[in-house]
N, C-alpha and C positions, 0 to 999 in steps of 0.2 A: 504494500500500500504506500502511496505517496501522500504525504501531508504537506500542503502548502499553506503557510500562514500569511497574514497580511504583509508582514515585513519581507516576504519572499524567501523566508528560511525554508529549507526542505529537509525532511527527516525520512530515512528509510527504516521501516520497521521490519524485523525478520518475519518472513512468511514461509510456511511449510512449502517445500520444493514443489509439490504437486499442485499447489494453489498459487504459485508465483505468477505474476502478471507480465514478466519479461516476455516480450514478443519476439519470436524468431520465425523467419520464413526464408524461402530459397532466394528471394531477391536481395536479401541482406548479405548472403554469401558473397556475391559478386562485389557489392559495395565494400564490405570489410576486406576482401582480397585486394581491391584497388587502394584502399586506405593504407593497408599494410605495405604494399609495394611503394607507395608514396613516402612513407616513413623510412623504409629501408633505403630508398634512394638518397635520403638525407643522413644515413648512417645510424638511424634509430631502430634497434632490434628488440628492445625490452623497455619496461617501464609503463606499459599500457596493456589494456585488454579491450577486445572488441566483441560486442554482443552479450556481455555479462558484467557483473560487478568485478572490480579489481581486487587484487590481494594487497600485500604490504607495499605501501608507497607507490601506487600505480594510478594512472588515469584510466578511466573507462568511457566507452561510447556505446550506448545501447538504446533500444526503444522499449519503453515500458508504459503501459496504459495509454497508448496513443501519443506519448511525448517522446522526443529524442532527448536523452540526458547525457551530459558530460559530467562525470563524477571523479572524485579523488578519494582513494582509500588509504588510510594510515592507521596502524595499530588496531586493526579490527573494526575501525569506524569508517563508514562511507558517507561522504558529504557531496551534495550536488553543487557543481560549479556553474552549470548552466542548464536551463530547461528550454527546449525548442519545440515548436509545432512543425517546423520545416527541417527536413533532413539536410538540405544544402547548408543552412546556417549552422546547424549542429556540427557537421563535418568540418566546415571552415574554422569554426571556433576551436574544435578539438585539435586540428592541425596547427593553428596559431599557438595554442598552448604548448603542444609537443615540440614545435619547431622554434618557439620563442620569437615569433615574428608576426607581422601584420600583412605579409604578402599573400597573394592567392597562390596556393600550392597544389591544388587538385584539378586534374583534368577530368571534368564530368563526362566528356565524350567516352572515356574508357569504361564507364559504368553503363551507359545507355546504348553503346554500339553493339 
C-alpha cells in the first residue's frame, strides 16, 4: 500500500508477497532492459534495481498501483524519491539521479521500435 500525505511524504508498508501491488508485465521487460543498457553505457552496473524494491543503499524504479516510483532503500527502509503518473518522466528522473546529471540520457526509440 502507498500512503501519500498532504506534505507529499510517502511510506511503504510491508504487504504479504501474494497481495503486493507491484505491477509487472512483459512491456516493462523491454523498458528495464533498455534502462539497464543505458546505465551500463555510463559505467553503472550496480546500485539500482528495476521492477522491484531495492536492497541496501540502492535506487529502485518500478510501477506500483498505477504510479511509477523512484525509491531509495537504506538499512531496510525504502523511501520514495519521486512518484510519477508518466513512465517517461519517471525514467528520466531515475537516470538523472543515477547519472548525477540533468541531460537527456535515454533513447525512447529503443523501447518502442
